[in-house]
C-alpha positions as CSV (number, residue, x, y, z in Angstrom):
1,X,0.0,0.0,0.0
2,X,2.8,2.4,0.9
3,X,4.5,2.0,-2.5
4,X,1.2,2.5,-4.3
5,X,0.6,5.7,-2.4
6,X,4.1,6.9,-3.2
7,X,3.4,6.3,-6.9
8,X,0.3,8.4,-6.6
9,X,2.2,11.1,-4.7
10,X,4.9,11.2,-7.5
11,X,2.1,11.7,-10.0
12,X,0.6,14.5,-7.8
13,X,4.1,16.1,-7.6
14,X,4.2,16.3,-11.4
15,X,0.7,17.6,-11.7
16,X,1.3,20.2,-9.0
17,X,4.5,21.4,-10.7
18,X,3.0,21.8,-14.2
19,X,-0.1,23.6,-12.9
20,X,1.9,26.2,-10.9
21,X,5.3,26.5,-12.5
22,X,3.8,28.3,-15.6
23,X,2.9,31.2,-13.3
24,X,6.5,31.7,-12.4
25,X,7.9,31.6,-16.0
26,X,5.2,33.6,-17.8
27,X,7.5,36.5,-18.7
28,X,10.1,34.0,-20.1
29,X,7.5,32.2,-22.2
30,X,6.1,35.5,-23.4
31,X,9.6,36.7,-24.5
32,X,10.5,33.4,-26.2
33,X,7.2,33.2,-28.2
34,X,7.1,36.9,-28.9
35,X,3.7,37.4,-27.3
36,X,2.5,39.7,-24.4
37,X,2.3,38.5,-20.8
38,X,-1.5,38.7,-20.8
39,X,-1.5,36.4,-23.9
40,X,0.8,34.0,-22.1
41,X,-1.7,34.0,-19.2
42,X,-4.0,32.1,-21.6
43,X,-1.8,29.0,-21.1
44,X,-2.9,29.0,-17.4
45,X,-6.6,29.2,-18.5
46,X,-6.1,26.5,-21.2
47,X,-4.7,24.1,-18.6
48,X,-7.6,24.8,-16.2
49,X,-10.1,24.3,-19.0
50,X,-8.5,21.0,-19.9
51,X,-8.9,19.9,-16.3
52,X,-12.6,20.8,-16.3
53,X,-13.3,19.0,-19.6
54,X,-11.1,16.1,-19.1
55,X,-12.0,15.0,-15.5
56,X,-15.5,13.7,-16.1
57,X,-14.7,12.7,-19.8
58,X,-11.7,10.5,-19.1
59,X,-13.1,9.1,-15.9
60,X,-16.3,8.0,-17.8
61,X,-14.4,6.6,-20.8
62,X,-12.0,4.7,-18.5
63,X,-14.7,3.4,-16.2
64,X,-14.8,-0.1,-17.7
65,X,-11.1,-0.6,-17.3
66,X,-9.2,-1.7,-14.1
67,X,-8.4,1.4,-12.1
68,X,-4.6,0.7,-12.0
69,X,-4.5,0.6,-15.8
70,X,-6.6,3.8,-16.1
71,X,-4.1,5.6,-13.7
72,X,-1.2,4.3,-15.8
73,X,-2.7,5.6,-19.0
74,X,-3.6,8.9,-17.5
75,X,0.0,9.4,-16.4
76,X,1.3,8.4,-19.8
77,X,-1.0,11.0,-21.4
78,X,0.2,13.6,-18.8
79,X,3.9,12.8,-19.6
80,X,3.5,12.9,-23.4
81,X,1.7,16.3,-23.6
82,X,3.8,18.0,-20.9
83,X,7.0,16.9,-22.7
84,X,5.5,18.2,-26.0
85,X,4.9,21.5,-24.3
86,X,8.6,21.9,-24.0
87,X,8.9,21.7,-27.8
88,X,6.2,24.2,-28.6
89,X,7.5,27.1,-30.7
90,X,4.3,29.2,-31.1
91,X,1.4,30.5,-29.1
92,X,-1.1,28.1,-30.6
93,X,1.0,24.9,-30.3
94,X,1.7,25.7,-26.6
95,X,-2.0,26.6,-26.0
96,X,-3.1,23.2,-27.4
97,X,-0.4,21.3,-25.5
98,X,-1.4,23.0,-22.3
99,X,-5.1,22.2,-22.8
100,X,-4.3,18.6,-23.5
101,X,-1.9,18.5,-20.6
102,X,-4.7,19.4,-18.2
103,X,-7.0,16.6,-19.4
104,X,-5.7,13.8,-17.0
105,X,-5.3,16.1,-14.0
106,X,-8.8,15.8,-12.5
107,X,-9.3,12.1,-13.5
108,X,-6.0,11.2,-11.9
109,X,-6.6,12.9,-8.6
110,X,-10.3,11.8,-8.6
111,X,-9.6,8.2,-9.3
112,X,-6.5,8.2,-7.2
113,X,-8.3,9.6,-4.1
114,X,-10.8,6.7,-4.3
115,X,-8.1,4.1,-4.9
116,X,-6.1,5.5,-2.0
117,X,-9.1,5.2,0.3
118,X,-9.7,1.7,-0.8
119,X,-6.1,0.6,-0.2
120,X,-6.1,2.1,3.3
121,X,-7.0,0.3,6.5
122,X,-10.4,1.1,8.0
123,X,-10.2,4.5,9.7
124,X,-7.0,5.5,7.8
125,X,-8.7,6.7,4.6
126,X,-8.0,10.4,5.2
127,X,-4.3,9.8,5.7
128,X,-4.1,7.7,2.6
129,X,-5.8,10.5,0.5
130,X,-3.5,13.1,2.2
131,X,-0.5,11.1,1.2
132,X,-1.4,11.3,-2.5
133,X,-2.0,15.1,-2.2
134,X,1.4,15.5,-0.4
135,X,3.0,15.3,-3.8
136,X,1.0,18.3,-4.9
137,X,2.0,20.4,-1.9
138,X,5.7,19.3,-2.0
139,X,5.7,20.4,-5.7
140,X,5.0,24.0,-4.4
141,X,8.0,23.8,-2.1
142,X,10.6,22.1,-4.3
143,X,9.4,21.6,-7.9
144,X,7.9,25.0,-8.7
145,X,10.8,27.0,-7.3
146,X,13.3,24.8,-9.1
147,X,11.4,24.9,-12.3
148,X,11.0,28.7,-12.1
149,X,14.8,29.1,-11.4
150,X,15.9,27.0,-14.3
151,X,13.2,28.6,-16.5
152,X,14.6,32.1,-15.6
153,X,18.3,31.3,-15.8
154,X,18.4,29.0,-18.8
155,X,15.2,28.4,-20.8
156,X,11.5,28.1,-20.0
157,X,11.5,24.7,-21.8
158,X,13.5,23.1,-19.0
159,X,10.6,23.4,-16.6
160,X,8.5,21.2,-18.8
161,X,11.4,18.7,-19.4
162,X,11.5,18.4,-15.6
163,X,7.8,17.7,-15.5
164,X,8.2,15.1,-18.2
165,X,10.9,13.3,-16.2
166,X,8.7,13.3,-13.1
167,X,5.9,11.9,-15.3
168,X,8.1,9.0,-16.4
169,X,8.9,8.2,-12.7
170,X,5.2,8.2,-11.9
171,X,4.4,5.9,-14.8
172,X,7.1,3.4,-13.6
173,X,5.9,3.7,-10.0
174,X,2.3,2.9,-11.0
175,X,3.4,0.1,-13.3
176,X,5.4,-1.7,-10.7
177,X,4.0,-0.7,-7.3
178,X,0.2,-0.3,-7.9
179,X,-1.7,-3.6,-7.2
180,X,-4.3,-4.9,-9.6
181,X,-7.6,-3.2,-9.0
182,X,-11.2,-3.6,-10.1
183,X,-12.7,-1.4,-12.9
184,X,-13.3,2.2,-11.8
185,X,-17.0,1.9,-12.6
186,X,-19.1,-1.1,-11.6
187,X,-22.4,-0.1,-13.3
188,X,-21.0,1.7,-16.4
189,X,-20.9,5.3,-17.4
190,X,-24.6,5.6,-17.9
191,X,-25.2,4.3,-14.4
192,X,-22.6,6.7,-13.0
193,X,-24.3,9.6,-14.6
194,X,-27.3,9.0,-12.4
195,X,-25.4,10.7,-9.5
196,X,-25.9,14.0,-11.4
197,X,-29.5,13.9,-10.3
198,X,-28.4,14.3,-6.7
199,X,-28.8,17.8,-5.3
200,X,-26.2,17.0,-2.6
201,X,-23.5,16.3,-5.2
202,X,-24.0,19.6,-6.9
203,X,-23.9,21.4,-3.6
204,X,-20.5,19.8,-2.9
205,X,-19.3,21.0,-6.3
206,X,-20.5,24.5,-5.4
207,X,-18.9,24.2,-2.0
208,X,-15.5,23.3,-3.6
209,X,-15.8,26.0,-6.2
210,X,-16.8,28.8,-3.8
211,X,-15.0,27.7,-0.6
212,X,-11.6,26.9,-2.2
213,X,-12.0,30.0,-4.4
214,X,-11.3,32.0,-1.2
215,X,-7.8,30.5,-1.2
216,X,-7.1,31.3,-4.8
217,X,-8.4,34.9,-4.4
218,X,-5.5,35.4,-2.0
219,X,-2.9,33.2,-3.7
220,X,-3.4,34.7,-7.2
221,X,-2.2,38.1,-5.9
222,X,0.4,37.1,-3.4
223,X,3.2,38.7,-5.3
224,X,2.0,42.3,-5.3
225,X,0.8,41.7,-1.7
226,X,4.4,41.0,-0.8
227,X,6.0,43.7,-2.8
228,X,3.5,46.6,-3.2
229,X,1.8,46.2,0.2
230,X,4.5,44.9,2.5
231,X,7.3,46.7,0.7
232,X,9.6,43.7,0.2
233,X,11.9,43.5,-2.9
234,X,10.8,41.2,-5.7
235,X,13.3,38.5,-4.8
236,X,11.4,37.9,-1.5
237,X,8.4,36.6,-3.5
238,X,10.2,33.3,-4.2
239,X,10.7,32.8,-0.5
240,X,7.1,33.7,0.2
241,X,6.0,31.1,-2.3
242,X,8.2,28.5,-0.5
243,X,6.7,29.5,2.8
244,X,3.2,29.1,1.3
245,X,4.1,25.7,-0.1
246,X,5.4,24.5,3.3
247,X,2.2,25.7,4.9
248,X,0.2,23.7,2.3
249,X,2.2,20.6,3.1
250,X,1.5,21.0,6.8
251,X,-2.1,21.8,6.2
252,X,-2.6,18.8,4.0
253,X,-1.5,16.4,6.7
254,X,-3.4,18.3,9.4
255,X,-6.6,18.2,7.3
256,X,-6.5,14.4,7.3
257,X,-6.4,14.4,11.1
258,X,-9.3,16.8,11.3
259,X,-11.3,14.6,9.0
260,X,-10.7,11.7,11.4
261,X,-11.4,13.6,14.5
262,X,-14.6,15.3,13.2
263,X,-16.7,14.2,10.2
264,X,-15.3,15.4,6.8
265,X,-18.1,18.0,6.4
266,X,-17.5,19.4,9.9
267,X,-13.8,19.6,9.2
268,X,-14.6,21.6,6.1
269,X,-16.7,24.1,8.1
270,X,-14.0,24.5,10.7
271,X,-11.2,25.2,8.1
272,X,-13.4,27.6,6.1
273,X,-14.2,29.5,9.4
274,X,-10.4,29.8,10.1
275,X,-9.7,30.7,6.5
276,X,-12.2,33.5,6.5
277,X,-10.8,34.9,9.8
278,X,-7.2,34.6,8.6
279,X,-7.8,36.4,5.3
280,X,-9.6,39.3,7.1
281,X,-6.7,39.5,9.6
282,X,-4.3,39.6,6.7
283,X,-5.8,42.8,5.3
284,X,-4.4,44.5,8.5
285,X,-1.2,42.5,9.0
286,X,0.0,42.5,5.3
287,X,1.5,45.9,5.7
288,X,4.1,44.6,8.1
289,X,7.1,42.9,6.5
290,X,7.5,40.1,9.1
291,X,3.8,39.8,9.7
292,X,3.0,39.2,6.0
293,X,5.5,36.3,5.8
294,X,4.1,34.7,8.9
295,X,0.5,35.0,7.5
296,X,1.7,33.5,4.2
297,X,2.7,30.4,6.0
298,X,-0.4,30.2,8.2
299,X,-2.9,30.9,5.4
300,X,-1.1,28.1,3.4
301,X,-1.7,25.8,6.4
302,X,-5.4,26.6,6.9
303,X,-6.2,26.7,3.2
304,X,-4.9,23.2,2.5
305,X,-6.5,21.7,5.6
306,X,-9.7,21.6,3.5
307,X,-8.3,19.5,0.7
308,X,-8.8,16.0,2.1
309,X,-12.0,16.7,4.1
310,X,-13.7,18.2,1.0
311,X,-12.6,15.3,-1.2
312,X,-14.0,12.8,1.3
313,X,-17.2,14.8,1.5
314,X,-17.6,14.3,-2.3
315,X,-16.8,10.6,-2.0
316,X,-19.5,10.2,0.6
317,X,-21.9,12.2,-1.5
318,X,-21.2,10.1,-4.7
319,X,-21.8,6.6,-3.3
320,X,-21.9,4.1,-6.1
321,X,-20.1,6.4,-8.5
322,X,-17.3,7.7,-6.3
323,X,-14.6,8.0,-9.0
324,X,-16.8,10.1,-11.3
325,X,-17.9,12.4,-8.4
326,X,-14.3,12.6,-7.1
327,X,-13.0,13.6,-10.5
328,X,-15.8,16.2,-10.9
329,X,-14.7,17.7,-7.6
330,X,-11.2,18.2,-9.1
331,X,-12.9,20.2,-11.9
332,X,-14.5,22.2,-9.2
333,X,-11.1,23.0,-7.6
334,X,-10.0,24.5,-10.9
335,X,-13.3,26.5,-11.3
336,X,-12.5,27.8,-7.8
337,X,-9.0,28.8,-9.1
338,X,-10.5,30.7,-12.0
339,X,-13.4,32.3,-10.1
340,X,-11.3,33.3,-7.1
341,X,-8.7,35.0,-9.3
342,X,-11.3,36.8,-11.4
343,X,-13.5,38.0,-8.5
344,X,-10.5,39.2,-6.4
345,X,-9.3,41.1,-9.4
346,X,-12.5,43.2,-9.7
347,X,-12.0,45.4,-6.6
348,X,-8.2,45.7,-7.5
349,X,-9.1,47.0,-10.9
350,X,-11.5,49.5,-9.3
351,X,-8.6,50.9,-7.2
352,X,-9.3,49.4,-3.8
353,X,-5.8,48.0,-3.4
354,X,-4.3,44.5,-3.3
355,X,-5.6,43.7,0.2
356,X,-9.1,43.9,-1.2
357,X,-8.4,40.4,-2.7
358,X,-8.2,39.0,0.8
359,X,-11.6,40.4,1.7
360,X,-13.0,38.8,-1.5
361,X,-11.4,35.5,-0.4
362,X,-12.9,35.8,3.1
363,X,-16.4,36.4,1.7
364,X,-16.0,33.3,-0.6
365,X,-14.8,31.1,2.3
366,X,-17.7,32.4,4.4
367,X,-20.1,31.6,1.6
368,X,-18.7,28.1,1.6
369,X,-19.6,27.7,5.2
370,X,-23.2,28.4,4.4
371,X,-23.2,25.9,1.6
372,X,-21.7,23.3,4.0
373,X,-24.5,23.8,6.4
374,X,-27.0,23.4,3.5
375,X,-25.3,20.0,2.7
376,X,-25.8,18.9,6.4
377,X,-29.4,19.9,6.2
378,X,-29.9,18.0,3.0
379,X,-28.4,14.9,4.5
380,X,-30.5,15.1,7.7
381,X,-33.6,15.6,5.6
382,X,-32.7,12.5,3.5
383,X,-32.3,10.4,6.7
384,X,-35.6,11.7,8.1
385,X,-37.4,10.8,4.9
386,X,-35.9,7.3,4.8
387,X,-36.9,6.8,8.5
388,X,-40.5,7.8,7.8
389,X,-40.7,5.6,4.7
390,X,-39.3,2.6,6.6
């Protein structure tokens, strides 16, 4: 089991690196392809769109195959198109490569989360899922800074060569360490689609999109928060990103413990309460050079405490079609990425300053709390109806 989880974590490392390293090398990509920086930002959007489209599509298509083979093929796809990204020599070729690179992201994490929970001993499911997501958080501590450094100092292509190498390691790990597993879908894709009729499932997707959007509202504008608000030189942004990554790693492991101690949905509520409070506090503390760095670590911790509990909430809500539901939740994370960045940018564009992004994040996290309580209400109502009918 441990080797299988390590294989999933290596895949998570590669996915985390390719998703976030592009943000650090955007100016280099823009210069190399002779495009503007806003145009190069389309590569981020293309990847996110690939995740949203690919997660349910690839999970559905691969449902009839054994889960270990599906994971292997997803990581092969990931490796091929990320490596091809390094060879892109125009705006359109890189845009297409990034879109196709995002396809396996959601399906890999969605299927991987369910596989990890099934491989774990009873009561250890949150820790198993957290182990897989550890790769994603460590990527923000090691992979993204290294990829950004080599991308700046030598060539942006190197960052994607690095992702390709990690992809090969993940393929080998899954091939030799992952045990044989049953097909991802028992009843077939048409049967799986019936979960789309469940109100609770859509509420969890909304919870993930809005709740985690609070984190992305803050994280999308962390660089100007460090430089323009706190007054740090630009080189400090790299250290702040590492601090945030370390906080994410700690929060990921802590979130698994919270999901064990409380129910997953209660753990989500607790972390969103803390996230909202921390983001509001940061609007005052961010002006202090030391305070902003401390808060960067703490917000990273709190924000990633929600990852495992919210994924388990989806798995519990998608009984019978857990892998499709889990994959769709990964699409919701990326919709949270896009919505958080967009909504937080509105008050900034109106001249309210970069700390206004934190207030938007706090409002989104608080909205997530209300959605979580609505999910609890739906569940209790379902139980009451079942009791009356019986």
